[in-house]
C-alpha positions as CSV (number, residue, x, y, z in Angstrom):
1,X,0.0,0.0,0.0
2,X,1.3,3.4,-0.8
3,X,0.5,6.8,0.7
4,X,2.6,8.7,-1.9
5,X,4.8,10.0,0.9
6,X,8.4,10.9,0.0
7,X,10.4,8.9,2.5
8,X,13.9,9.8,1.3
9,X,15.6,12.2,-1.1
10,X,19.1,13.2,-1.9
11,X,20.6,16.0,-3.9
12,X,24.0,16.4,-5.7
13,X,25.6,18.6,-8.3
14,X,26.2,15.6,-10.5
15,X,25.0,12.1,-10.8
16,X,27.4,9.9,-8.8
17,X,26.8,6.5,-7.2
18,X,27.0,8.0,-3.7
19,X,23.8,10.0,-4.6
20,X,21.6,6.9,-4.8
21,X,23.4,4.8,-2.2
22,X,22.9,7.5,0.5
23,X,19.3,8.0,-0.6
24,X,18.7,4.3,-0.3
25,X,20.4,4.2,3.2
26,X,18.0,7.0,4.3
27,X,15.0,5.1,3.0
28,X,16.0,1.8,4.5
29,X,16.6,3.5,7.9
30,X,12.9,4.4,8.0
31,X,11.7,0.8,7.5
32,X,10.5,-1.5,10.2
33,X,12.3,-4.8,10.3
34,X,9.1,-6.6,9.0
35,X,8.7,-4.2,6.0
36,X,9.9,-5.5,2.7
37,X,8.9,-3.0,0.0
38,X,9.3,-3.3,-3.7
39,X,12.1,-1.0,-4.9
40,X,11.3,0.3,-8.3
41,X,13.5,2.4,-10.6
42,X,14.4,3.0,-14.2
43,X,17.4,1.3,-15.7
44,X,19.9,4.0,-14.9
45,X,23.5,2.8,-14.5
46,X,23.5,3.7,-10.8
47,X,20.5,1.5,-10.1
48,X,22.3,-1.5,-11.8
49,X,25.6,-1.0,-10.0
50,X,26.7,-3.9,-7.8
51,X,27.2,-1.7,-4.7
52,X,23.7,-0.3,-5.0
53,X,22.2,-3.7,-5.5
54,X,24.0,-5.1,-2.5
55,X,22.5,-2.4,-0.3
56,X,18.9,-3.5,-0.9
57,X,19.7,-7.2,-1.3
58,X,21.1,-7.4,2.2
59,X,17.8,-6.0,3.5
60,X,15.8,-8.7,1.6
61,X,14.1,-6.1,-0.7
62,X,13.0,-7.0,-4.2
63,X,14.0,-4.8,-7.0
64,X,11.8,-3.9,-9.9
65,X,13.0,-2.0,-13.0
66,X,11.1,-0.3,-15.8
67,X,11.5,-1.8,-19.3
68,X,14.0,0.0,-21.4
69,X,12.5,3.1,-23.1
70,X,9.1,2.7,-21.4
71,X,8.3,5.6,-19.2
72,X,4.9,4.2,-18.4
73,X,6.5,1.6,-16.2
74,X,7.8,4.4,-14.0
75,X,4.6,6.5,-14.2
76,X,4.4,7.1,-10.4
77,X,7.8,8.7,-10.2
78,X,7.6,10.4,-13.6
79,X,4.4,12.1,-12.5
80,X,6.2,13.7,-9.6
81,X,7.0,16.5,-12.1
82,X,4.6,18.5,-10.0
83,X,7.6,19.5,-7.9
84,X,8.7,21.4,-11.0
85,X,5.3,23.0,-11.7
86,X,4.3,23.7,-8.1
87,X,7.7,24.8,-6.8
88,X,10.8,25.0,-9.1
89,X,9.4,27.0,-12.0
90,X,7.7,29.5,-9.7
91,X,10.8,30.5,-7.8
92,X,14.2,32.0,-8.4
93,X,17.3,30.7,-6.6
94,X,20.5,32.6,-6.1
95,X,22.5,29.5,-4.9
96,X,22.3,25.8,-4.4
97,X,21.6,26.2,-0.7
98,X,18.4,28.1,-1.4
99,X,17.3,25.5,-3.8
100,X,18.0,22.6,-1.4
101,X,16.2,24.4,1.5
102,X,13.2,25.1,-0.8
103,X,13.0,21.5,-1.9
104,X,13.1,20.4,1.7
105,X,10.2,22.8,2.5
106,X,8.2,21.6,-0.5
107,X,8.6,17.9,0.4
108,X,7.4,18.7,3.9
109,X,4.4,20.4,2.4
110,X,3.8,17.6,-0.1
111,X,4.0,14.9,2.7
112,X,2.0,16.7,5.3
113,X,-0.3,19.3,3.8
114,X,-1.0,18.8,0.1
115,X,-4.1,16.9,-0.8
116,X,-3.2,13.8,-2.9
117,X,-5.9,12.0,-4.9
118,X,-5.6,8.4,-5.9
């Protein structure tokens, strides 16, 4: 069951493996020992990397991947473009710190205040 809550996020100036492994560590830290969610992603190189795969395997989590070139398989995440339309495109940021603080505020709003329809 999903409540559409963002449970972990990470930000970096460039795509490096540490970006996704730290995000996964944050997400796994929020799980109860009995919880075994399905971990879904696209086929990005970082999601196929052995180090990333070891992180979720040792927790007993099953990985699911979108089919190559099929954005519909990843529709739930692709639709999170609302962050861009409701936040990013409406603001101006003078530095990366402002952007990161704003994203943190938006995620709090998204998780705790924004009405989500299923």
